[in-house]
N, CA, C and O atoms as a GROMACS GRO file, in nm:
protein
  524
    1MET      N    1   8.353   8.808   5.634
    1MET     CA    2   8.434   8.928   5.623
    1MET      C    3   8.414   9.019   5.742
    1MET      O    4   8.510   9.069   5.801
    2GLN      N    5   8.288   9.040   5.778
    2GLN     CA    6   8.258   9.128   5.890
    2GLN      C    7   8.312   9.071   6.021
    2GLN      O    8   8.358   9.146   6.108
    3LYS      N    9   8.306   8.938   6.036
    3LYS     CA   10   8.356   8.873   6.156
    3LYS      C   11   8.507   8.890   6.167
    3LYS      O   12   8.558   8.916   6.276
    4SER      N   13   8.581   8.876   6.057
    4SER     CA   14   8.726   8.892   6.062
    4SER      C   15   8.764   9.036   6.091
    4SER      O   16   8.867   9.062   6.154
    5ALA      N   17   8.684   9.131   6.046
    5ALA     CA   18   8.710   9.271   6.077
    5ALA      C   19   8.691   9.297   6.226
    5ALA      O   20   8.768   9.371   6.287
    6ALA      N   21   8.588   9.236   6.283
    6ALA     CA   22   8.564   9.252   6.427
    6ALA      C   23   8.677   9.189   6.507
    6ALA      O   24   8.720   9.245   6.607
    7ASN      N   25   8.725   9.073   6.462
    7ASN     CA   26   8.839   9.009   6.531
    7ASN      C   27   8.964   9.094   6.519
    7ASN      O   28   9.041   9.103   6.615
    8ALA      N   29   8.987   9.154   6.405
    8ALA     CA   30   9.104   9.241   6.387
    8ALA      C   31   9.094   9.361   6.478
    8ALA      O   32   9.194   9.403   6.537
    9TYR      N   33   8.974   9.417   6.492
    9TYR     CA   34   8.955   9.531   6.581
    9TYR      C   35   8.986   9.492   6.725
    9TYR      O   36   9.052   9.567   6.797
   10LYS      N   37   8.937   9.375   6.767
   10LYS     CA   38   8.962   9.328   6.903
   10LYS      C   39   9.112   9.311   6.928
   10LYS      O   40   9.161   9.347   7.034
   11THR      N   41   9.184   9.258   6.829
   11THR     CA   42   9.328   9.237   6.843
   11THR      C   43   9.400   9.370   6.858
   11THR      O   44   9.486   9.384   6.946
   12VAL      N   45   9.367   9.467   6.774
   12VAL     CA   46   9.430   9.598   6.781
   12VAL      C   47   9.392   9.667   6.912
   12VAL      O   48   9.476   9.731   6.976
   13SER      N   49   9.267   9.654   6.951
   13SER     CA   50   9.221   9.714   7.076
   13SER      C   51   9.297   9.659   7.194
   13SER      O   52   9.339   9.735   7.282
   14LYS      N   53   9.317   9.528   7.199
   14LYS     CA   54   9.391   9.466   7.309
   14LYS      C   55   9.536   9.512   7.309
   14LYS      O   56   9.594   9.534   7.415
   15ALA      N   57   9.594   9.525   7.190
   15ALA     CA   58   9.733   9.566   7.180
   15ALA      C   59   9.754   9.708   7.230
   15ALA      O   60   9.862   9.742   7.277
   16SER      N   61   9.651   9.792   7.221
   16SER     CA   62   9.665   9.930   7.262
   16SER      C   63   9.617   9.954   7.406
   16SER      O   64   9.620  10.068   7.453
   17MET      N   65   9.573   9.851   7.474
   17MET     CA   66   9.526   9.864   7.612
   17MET      C   67   9.644   9.865   7.708
   17MET      O   68   9.747   9.802   7.684
   18SER      N   69   9.627   9.937   7.817
   18SER     CA   70   9.725   9.929   7.924
   18SER      C   71   9.705   9.796   7.996
   18SER      O   72   9.599   9.734   7.981
   19PRO      N   73   9.803   9.750   8.073
   19PRO     CA   74   9.784   9.625   8.147
   19PRO      C   75   9.661   9.631   8.239
   19PRO      O   76   9.588   9.532   8.252
   20ARG      N   77   9.638   9.745   8.303
   20ARG     CA   78   9.520   9.760   8.390
   20ARG      C   79   9.391   9.745   8.310
   20ARG      O   80   9.298   9.678   8.354
   21GLN      N   81   9.386   9.806   8.192
   21GLN     CA   82   9.266   9.798   8.108
   21GLN      C   83   9.244   9.654   8.060
   21GLN      O   84   9.130   9.607   8.053
   22LEU      N   85   9.352   9.586   8.026
   22LEU     CA   86   9.342   9.448   7.981
   22LEU      C   87   9.291   9.359   8.094
   22LEU      O   88   9.204   9.274   8.072
   23GLU      N   89   9.345   9.378   8.215
   23GLU     CA   90   9.298   9.300   8.330
   23GLU      C   91   9.150   9.328   8.355
   23GLU      O   92   9.073   9.235   8.382
   24ALA      N   93   9.110   9.453   8.347
   24ALA     CA   94   8.970   9.488   8.367
   24ALA      C   95   8.883   9.423   8.260
   24ALA      O   96   8.774   9.373   8.290
   25ALA      N   97   8.930   9.423   8.137
   25ALA     CA   98   8.852   9.365   8.027
   25ALA      C   99   8.831   9.215   8.046
   25ALA      O  100   8.721   9.165   8.024
   26VAL      N  101   8.934   9.143   8.088
   26VAL     CA  102   8.918   8.998   8.105
   26VAL      C  103   8.832   8.967   8.228
   26VAL      O  104   8.758   8.869   8.229
   27LEU      N  105   8.843   9.050   8.332
   27LEU     CA  106   8.755   9.033   8.448
   27LEU      C  107   8.609   9.058   8.409
   27LEU      O  108   8.520   8.984   8.451
   28ASN      N  109   8.585   9.160   8.329
   28ASN     CA  110   8.449   9.188   8.283
   28ASN      C  111   8.398   9.077   8.192
   28ASN      O  112   8.280   9.043   8.196
   29ARG      N  113   8.486   9.021   8.111
   29ARG     CA  114   8.444   8.910   8.024
   29ARG      C  115   8.404   8.790   8.108
   29ARG      O  116   8.302   8.726   8.081
   30ALA      N  117   8.483   8.759   8.210
   30ALA     CA  118   8.450   8.647   8.298
   30ALA      C  119   8.317   8.673   8.369
   30ALA      O  120   8.233   8.583   8.380
   31ALA      N  121   8.298   8.795   8.417
   31ALA     CA  122   8.172   8.830   8.484
   31ALA      C  123   8.054   8.817   8.388
   31ALA      O  124   7.949   8.766   8.426
   32ALA      N  125   8.072   8.860   8.265
   32ALA     CA  126   7.964   8.852   8.166
   32ALA      C  127   7.930   8.706   8.134
   32ALA      O  128   7.812   8.671   8.118
   33MET      N  129   8.031   8.622   8.124
   33MET     CA  130   8.007   8.479   8.098
   33MET      C  131   7.925   8.419   8.213
   33MET      O  132   7.828   8.346   8.190
   34LEU      N  133   7.966   8.449   8.335
   34LEU     CA  134   7.896   8.396   8.452
   34LEU      C  135   7.754   8.451   8.462
   34LEU      O  136   7.661   8.378   8.497
   35LYS      N  137   7.738   8.579   8.432
   35LYS     CA  138   7.606   8.642   8.439
   35LYS      C  139   7.511   8.582   8.335
   35LYS      O  140   7.393   8.560   8.363
   36ALA      N  141   7.562   8.556   8.216
   36ALA     CA  142   7.479   8.495   8.112
   36ALA      C  143   7.428   8.357   8.155
   36ALA      O  144   7.314   8.321   8.127
   37ILE      N  145   7.512   8.283   8.222
   37ILE     CA  146   7.472   8.151   8.271
   37ILE      C  147   7.369   8.166   8.382
   37ILE      O  148   7.268   8.095   8.385
   38GLN      N  149   7.395   8.258   8.473
   38GLN     CA  150   7.302   8.281   8.583
   38GLN      C  151   7.165   8.323   8.530
   38GLN      O  152   7.062   8.279   8.581
   39ASP      N  153   7.163   8.409   8.429
   39ASP     CA  154   7.038   8.456   8.371
   39ASP      C  155   6.963   8.348   8.293
   39ASP      O  156   6.842   8.357   8.274
   40ASN      N  157   7.035   8.246   8.248
   40ASN     CA  158   6.976   8.137   8.169
   40ASN      C  159   7.000   8.003   8.239
   40ASN      O  160   7.038   7.905   8.175
   41TRP      N  161   6.978   8.001   8.368
   41TRP     CA  162   7.013   7.886   8.451
   41TRP      C  163   6.947   7.757   8.404
   41TRP      O  164   7.005   7.649   8.419
   42ASP      N  165   6.828   7.766   8.348
   42ASP     CA  166   6.756   7.645   8.306
   42ASP      C  167   6.787   7.601   8.163
   42ASP      O  168   6.722   7.511   8.110
   43ALA      N  169   6.886   7.664   8.102
   43ALA     CA  170   6.923   7.627   7.964
   43ALA      C  171   6.977   7.483   7.963
   43ALA      O  172   7.041   7.440   8.058
   44PRO      N  173   6.951   7.410   7.855
   44PRO     CA  174   6.997   7.271   7.849
   44PRO      C  175   7.149   7.256   7.849
   44PRO      O  176   7.200   7.151   7.890
   45ASP      N  177   7.221   7.358   7.805
   45ASP     CA  178   7.367   7.348   7.800
   45ASP      C  179   7.434   7.420   7.919
   45ASP      O  180   7.554   7.449   7.916
   46ARG      N  181   7.354   7.448   8.024
   46ARG     CA  182   7.406   7.522   8.138
   46ARG      C  183   7.529   7.457   8.200
   46ARG      O  184   7.626   7.526   8.231
   47GLU      N  185   7.527   7.328   8.220
   47GLU     CA  186   7.638   7.259   8.286
   47GLU      C  187   7.768   7.280   8.208
   47GLU      O  188   7.872   7.309   8.267
   48GLU      N  189   7.762   7.265   8.077
   48GLU     CA  190   7.880   7.283   7.992
   48GLU      C  191   7.927   7.429   7.994
   48GLU      O  192   8.047   7.456   8.007
   49LYS      N  193   7.834   7.522   7.982
   49LYS     CA  194   7.868   7.665   7.982
   49LYS      C  195   7.922   7.709   8.118
   49LYS      O  196   8.016   7.789   8.125
   50LEU      N  197   7.863   7.658   8.225
   50LEU     CA  198   7.911   7.692   8.359
   50LEU      C  199   8.053   7.641   8.379
   50LEU      O  200   8.138   7.713   8.433
   51ASP      N  201   8.078   7.520   8.337
   51ASP     CA  202   8.213   7.464   8.348
   51ASP      C  203   8.314   7.550   8.271
   51ASP      O  204   8.423   7.579   8.321
   52GLU      N  205   8.276   7.590   8.150
   52GLU     CA  206   8.364   7.674   8.068
   52GLU      C  207   8.391   7.809   8.136
   52GLU      O  208   8.505   7.855   8.141
   53ALA      N  209   8.286   7.871   8.187
   53ALA     CA  210   8.302   8.002   8.251
   53ALA      C  211   8.383   7.992   8.380
   53ALA      O  212   8.467   8.077   8.407
   54LEU      N  213   8.358   7.889   8.458
   54LEU     CA  214   8.433   7.872   8.583
   54LEU      C  215   8.581   7.845   8.555
   54LEU      O  216   8.669   7.897   8.624
   55ARG      N  217   8.608   7.765   8.454
   55ARG     CA  218   8.749   7.738   8.419
   55ARG      C  219   8.818   7.864   8.367
   55ARG      O  220   8.935   7.887   8.398
   56TYR      N  221   8.749   7.944   8.289
   56TYR     CA  222   8.805   8.070   8.240
   56TYR      C  223   8.838   8.162   8.358
   56TYR      O  224   8.947   8.218   8.366
   57ASN      N  225   8.742   8.176   8.448
   57ASN     CA  226   8.761   8.261   8.565
   57ASN      C  227   8.875   8.208   8.653
   57ASN      O  228   8.956   8.285   8.705
   58GLN      N  229   8.880   8.078   8.668
   58GLN     CA  230   8.985   8.018   8.750
   58GLN      C  231   9.124   8.040   8.689
   58GLN      O  232   9.219   8.070   8.761
   59LYS      N  233   9.135   8.026   8.558
   59LYS     CA  234   9.263   8.051   8.491
   59LYS      C  235   9.305   8.196   8.509
   59LYS      O  236   9.422   8.226   8.536
   60LEU      N  237   9.209   8.285   8.495
   60LEU     CA  238   9.236   8.428   8.511
   60LEU      C  239   9.291   8.456   8.651
   60LEU      O  240   9.393   8.523   8.666
   61TRP      N  241   9.224   8.405   8.753
   61TRP     CA  242   9.268   8.429   8.890
   61TRP      C  243   9.398   8.356   8.923
   61TRP      O  244   9.473   8.400   9.009
   62THR      N  245   9.425   8.244   8.857
   62THR     CA  246   9.552   8.174   8.875
   62THR      C  247   9.666   8.260   8.820
   62THR      O  248   9.774   8.264   8.879
   63ILE      N  249   9.642   8.327   8.709
   63ILE     CA  250   9.743   8.419   8.654
   63ILE      C  251   9.767   8.534   8.751
   63ILE      O  252   9.882   8.572   8.774
   64PHE      N  253   9.660   8.589   8.807
   64PHE     CA  254   9.675   8.694   8.907
   64PHE      C  255   9.757   8.645   9.026
   64PHE      O  256   9.844   8.716   9.076
   65GLN      N  257   9.729   8.523   9.072
   65GLN     CA  258   9.802   8.467   9.185
   65GLN      C  259   9.952   8.458   9.153
   65GLN      O  260  10.036   8.493   9.236
   66ALA      N  261   9.983   8.410   9.034
   66ALA     CA  262  10.123   8.398   8.995
   66ALA      C  263  10.191   8.535   8.990
   66ALA      O  264  10.303   8.551   9.037
   67ASP      N  265  10.122   8.633   8.934
   67ASP     CA  266  10.177   8.768   8.927
   67ASP      C  267  10.197   8.828   9.067
   67ASP      O  268  10.297   8.895   9.092
   68LEU      N  269  10.102   8.804   9.154
   68LEU     CA  270  10.108   8.862   9.289
   68LEU      C  271  10.217   8.800   9.376
   68LEU      O  272  10.266   8.864   9.469
   69THR      N  273  10.254   8.677   9.346
   69THR     CA  274  10.359   8.611   9.424
   69THR      C  275  10.498   8.631   9.363
   69THR      O  276  10.598   8.587   9.420
   70ASP      N  277  10.503   8.696   9.249
   70ASP     CA  278  10.632   8.725   9.184
   70ASP      C  279  10.708   8.829   9.268
   70ASP      O  280  10.650   8.929   9.311
   71GLU      N  281  10.834   8.804   9.290
   71GLU     CA  282  10.919   8.895   9.368
   71GLU      C  283  10.918   9.038   9.312
   71GLU      O  284  10.934   9.133   9.388
   72GLU      N  285  10.901   9.052   9.183
   72GLU     CA  286  10.907   9.184   9.120
   72GLU      C  287  10.771   9.252   9.106
   72GLU      O  288  10.759   9.355   9.039
   73CYS      N  289  10.669   9.198   9.170
   73CYS     CA  290  10.537   9.259   9.165
   73CYS      C  291  10.545   9.397   9.229
   73CYS      O  292  10.589   9.410   9.343
   74PRO      N  293  10.502   9.502   9.156
   74PRO     CA  294  10.517   9.638   9.208
   74PRO      C  295  10.412   9.680   9.311
   74PRO      O  296  10.425   9.786   9.371
   75LEU      N  297  10.310   9.600   9.332
   75LEU     CA  298  10.204   9.637   9.427
   75LEU      C  299  10.255   9.631   9.571
   75LEU      O  300  10.342   9.551   9.603
   76PRO      N  301  10.200   9.714   9.656
   76PRO     CA  302  10.237   9.708   9.798
   76PRO      C  303  10.204   9.570   9.857
   76PRO      O  304  10.107   9.506   9.817
   77LYS      N  305  10.286   9.528   9.952
   77LYS     CA  306  10.272   9.394  10.009
   77LYS      C  307  10.132   9.369  10.065
   77LYS      O  308  10.075   9.262  10.042
   78LYS      N  309  10.076   9.464  10.137
   78LYS     CA  310   9.943   9.446  10.197
   78LYS      C  311   9.835   9.426  10.090
   78LYS      O  312   9.747   9.342  10.105
   79LEU      N  313   9.843   9.504   9.983
   79LEU     CA  314   9.747   9.489   9.874
   79LEU      C  315   9.760   9.353   9.808
   79LEU      O  316   9.660   9.287   9.778
   80ARG      N  317   9.884   9.310   9.786
   80ARG     CA  318   9.907   9.176   9.728
   80ARG      C  319   9.846   9.069   9.817
   80ARG      O  320   9.779   8.978   9.769
   81GLU      N  321   9.869   9.079   9.947
   81GLU     CA  322   9.816   8.980  10.041
   81GLU      C  323   9.663   8.979  10.040
   81GLU      O  324   9.602   8.873  10.044
   82ASP      N  325   9.603   9.097  10.034
   82ASP     CA  326   9.456   9.106  10.032
   82ASP      C  327   9.399   9.043   9.905
   82ASP      O  328   9.300   8.970   9.911
   83ILE      N  329   9.461   9.071   9.792
   83ILE     CA  330   9.411   9.015   9.665
   83ILE      C  331   9.435   8.864   9.662
   83ILE      O  332   9.351   8.790   9.610
   84LEU      N  333   9.548   8.819   9.716
   84LEU     CA  334   9.572   8.674   9.723
   84LEU      C  335   9.469   8.606   9.812
   84LEU      O  336   9.421   8.497   9.780
   85SER      N  337   9.434   8.668   9.922
   85SER     CA  338   9.330   8.614  10.010
   85SER      C  339   9.197   8.606   9.936
   85SER      O  340   9.125   8.507   9.946
   86LEU      N  341   9.165   8.710   9.862
   86LEU     CA  342   9.043   8.711   9.781
   86LEU      C  343   9.048   8.599   9.677
   86LEU      O  344   8.946   8.534   9.652
   87SER      N  345   9.162   8.578   9.617
   87SER     CA  346   9.175   8.473   9.515
   87SER      C  347   9.153   8.334   9.575
   87SER      O  348   9.101   8.245   9.507
   88LEU      N  349   9.192   8.315   9.700
   88LEU     CA  350   9.167   8.186   9.766
   88LEU      C  351   9.017   8.166   9.788
   88LEU      O  352   8.967   8.054   9.774
   89PHE      N  353   8.947   8.273   9.824
   89PHE     CA  354   8.802   8.265   9.836
   89PHE      C  355   8.740   8.228   9.701
   89PHE      O  356   8.650   8.144   9.695
   90ILE      N  357   8.789   8.289   9.595
   90ILE     CA  358   8.738   8.262   9.460
   90ILE      C  359   8.762   8.116   9.424
   90ILE      O  360   8.675   8.051   9.365
   91ASP      N  361   8.880   8.064   9.458
   91ASP     CA  362   8.909   7.922   9.433
   91ASP      C  363   8.807   7.833   9.506
   91ASP      O  364   8.751   7.741   9.447
   92ARG      N  365   8.784   7.863   9.634
   92ARG     CA  366   8.689   7.781   9.712
   92ARG      C  367   8.548   7.788   9.653
   92ARG      O  368   8.481   7.686   9.640
   93ARG      N  369   8.504   7.909   9.616
   93ARG     CA  370   8.369   7.924   9.560
   93ARG      C  371   8.359   7.851   9.425
   93ARG      O  372   8.257   7.790   9.395
   94THR      N  373   8.464   7.859   9.346
   94THR     CA  374   8.466   7.792   9.216
   94THR      C  375   8.451   7.641   9.233
   94THR      O  376   8.369   7.579   9.165
   95PHE      N  377   8.530   7.582   9.324
   95PHE     CA  378   8.522   7.438   9.346
   95PHE      C  379   8.386   7.399   9.404
   95PHE      O  380   8.332   7.293   9.372
   96ASP      N  381   8.332   7.484   9.489
   96ASP     CA  382   8.200   7.460   9.545
   96ASP      C  383   8.094   7.460   9.434
   96ASP      O  384   8.006   7.374   9.432
   97LEU      N  385   8.104   7.556   9.342
   97LEU     CA  386   8.009   7.562   9.230
   97LEU      C  387   8.024   7.442   9.137
   97LEU      O  388   7.925   7.392   9.084
   98MET      N  389   8.146   7.397   9.118
   98MET     CA  390   8.167   7.281   9.032
   98MET      C  391   8.103   7.156   9.094
   98MET      O  392   8.044   7.073   9.025
   99ALA      N  393   8.116   7.145   9.225
   99ALA     CA  394   8.063   7.028   9.295
   99ALA      C  395   7.912   7.037   9.317
   99ALA      O  396   7.842   6.936   9.313
  100SER      N  397   7.864   7.158   9.341
  100SER     CA  398   7.724   7.177   9.376
  100SER      C  399   7.672   7.307   9.316
  100SER      O  400   7.662   7.408   9.385
  101PRO      N  401   7.640   7.305   9.187
  101PRO     CA  402   7.598   7.429   9.119
  101PRO      C  403   7.465   7.483   9.173
  101PRO      O  404   7.366   7.412   9.182
  102GLU      N  405   7.468   7.611   9.208
  102GLU     CA  406   7.346   7.683   9.247
  102GLU      C  407   7.355   7.824   9.192
  102GLU      O  408   7.460   7.889   9.200
  103ARG      N  409   7.246   7.870   9.136
  103ARG     CA  410   7.240   8.001   9.071
  103ARG      C  411   7.289   8.112   9.163
  103ARG      O  412   7.365   8.199   9.120
  104GLU      N  413   7.248   8.111   9.289
  104GLU     CA  414   7.282   8.218   9.383
  104GLU      C  415   7.431   8.225   9.412
  104GLU      O  416   7.483   8.333   9.440
  105LYS      N  417   7.500   8.113   9.407
  105LYS     CA  418   7.644   8.108   9.438
  105LYS      C  419   7.728   8.182   9.334
  105LYS      O  420   7.841   8.221   9.362
  106VAL      N  421   7.674   8.201   9.216
  106VAL     CA  422   7.747   8.265   9.107
  106VAL      C  423   7.759   8.416   9.130
  106VAL      O  424   7.855   8.479   9.086
  107THR      N  425   7.662   8.472   9.200
  107THR     CA  426   7.656   8.618   9.218
  107THR      C  427   7.784   8.676   9.276
  107THR      O  428   7.832   8.778   9.227
  108VAL      N  429   7.839   8.614   9.376
  108VAL     CA  430   7.958   8.670   9.440
  108VAL      C  431   8.077   8.675   9.344
  108VAL      O  432   8.154   8.771   9.348
  109LEU      N  433   8.093   8.575   9.258
  109LEU     CA  434   8.202   8.577   9.160
  109LEU      C  435   8.182   8.691   9.060
  109LEU      O  436   8.277   8.761   9.023
  110ILE      N  437   8.059   8.709   9.016
  110ILE     CA  438   8.027   8.818   8.923
  110ILE      C  439   8.060   8.952   8.988
  110ILE      O  440   8.128   9.035   8.928
  111ASN      N  441   8.013   8.971   9.110
  111ASN     CA  442   8.035   9.098   9.180
  111ASN      C  443   8.182   9.127   9.205
  111ASN      O  444   8.226   9.241   9.186
  112ILE      N  445   8.257   9.028   9.247
  112ILE     CA  446   8.400   9.048   9.271
  112ILE      C  447   8.469   9.090   9.142
  112ILE      O  448   8.544   9.188   9.141
  113ASN      N  449   8.445   9.018   9.035
  113ASN     CA  450   8.509   9.050   8.908
  113ASN      C  451   8.472   9.191   8.861
  113ASN      O  452   8.559   9.267   8.818
  114GLN      N  453   8.345   9.225   8.870
  114GLN     CA  454   8.301   9.358   8.826
  114GLN      C  455   8.361   9.469   8.913
  114GLN      O  456   8.402   9.572   8.861
  115ASN      N  457   8.368   9.447   9.043
  115ASN     CA  458   8.423   9.550   9.132
  115ASN      C  459   8.573   9.567   9.113
  115ASN      O  460   8.622   9.680   9.114
  116ILE      N  461   8.645   9.459   9.096
  116ILE     CA  462   8.790   9.470   9.071
  116ILE      C  463   8.812   9.539   8.936
  116ILE      O  464   8.899   9.625   8.925
  117ALA      N  465   8.734   9.501   8.835
  117ALA     CA  466   8.746   9.564   8.703
  117ALA      C  467   8.718   9.714   8.711
  117ALA      O  468   8.789   9.794   8.650
  118ALA      N  469   8.616   9.751   8.786
  118ALA     CA  470   8.583   9.894   8.801
  118ALA      C  471   8.700   9.968   8.866
  118ALA      O  472   8.733  10.080   8.825
  119GLY      N  473   8.761   9.907   8.966
  119GLY     CA  474   8.876   9.969   9.030
  119GLY      C  475   8.994   9.982   8.936
  119GLY      O  476   9.064  10.083   8.938
  120LEU      N  477   9.016   9.883   8.853
  120LEU     CA  478   9.125   9.889   8.756
  120LEU      C  479   9.100   9.995   8.649
  120LEU      O  480   9.194  10.056   8.598
  121ASN      N  481   8.973  10.017   8.616
  121ASN     CA  482   8.940  10.117   8.514
  121ASN      C  483   8.938  10.259   8.568
  121ASN      O  484   8.937  10.355   8.491
  122SER      N  485   8.938  10.273   8.699
  122SER     CA  486   8.935  10.408   8.756
  122SER      C  487   9.074  10.470   8.743
  122SER      O  488   9.175  10.399   8.742
  123VAL      N  489   9.077  10.600   8.735
  123VAL     CA  490   9.202  10.672   8.722
  123VAL      C  491   9.261  10.689   8.862
  123VAL      O  492   9.196  10.747   8.950
  124PRO      N  493   9.382  10.638   8.885
  124PRO     CA  494   9.441  10.649   9.017
  124PRO      C  495   9.472  10.796   9.050
  124PRO      O  496   9.516  10.872   8.963
  125VAL      N  497   9.451  10.833   9.174
  125VAL     CA  498   9.481  10.968   9.221
  125VAL      C  499   9.627  10.972   9.261
  125VAL      O  500   9.672  10.888   9.339
  126ARG      N  501   9.700  11.068   9.209
  126ARG     CA  502   9.841  11.082   9.244
  126ARG      C  503   9.850  11.152   9.378
  126ARG      O  504   9.762  11.231   9.416
  127GLU      N  505   9.956  11.123   9.450
  127GLU     CA  506   9.972  11.180   9.584
  127GLU      C  507   9.978  11.332   9.581
  127GLU      O  508   9.936  11.397   9.677
  128SER      N  509  10.028  11.390   9.472
  128SER     CA  510  10.040  11.536   9.466
  128SER      C  511   9.909  11.603   9.428
  128SER      O  512   9.897  11.724   9.439
  129GLU      N  513   9.811  11.525   9.383
  129GLU     CA  514   9.682  11.582   9.342
  129GLU      C  515   9.586  11.578   9.460
  129GLU      O  516   9.590  11.484   9.539
  130PRO      N  517   9.501  11.678   9.472
  130PRO     CA  518   9.399  11.673   9.578
  130PRO      C  519   9.298  11.564   9.547
  130PRO      O  520   9.265  11.540   9.431
  131ALA      N  521   9.248  11.498   9.650
  131ALA     CA  522   9.152  11.389   9.633
  131ALA      C  523   9.014  11.440   9.604
  131ALA      O  524   8.922  11.360   9.587
   0.00000   0.00000   0.00000
């Protein structure tokens, strides 16, 4: 009963999130998954958990790539290009980790996800407001 209540809360919470908040939440979830693996690197199920976390992160960034290449993407062209470039780095690091897992290699993916999420959670300054 308590578990279904928690799931219902998560569903309602997601439904009431802005797109930016939702993107930040999934980036933070991916970072948390990767961090948990990094912190428990010697766990017997590490390979399986790492594969799951990397695939989750890769799917997330693939969705971002698709959105950024959409003609109707509202972001400025330069920002889209920068994030797409970052996503290519993430793809390369992900494939590198899949082929040759090392604890230290995970850090950059965690940091990128956390930093992008923090930026998405920050309140944008409007041009008419003083910085």
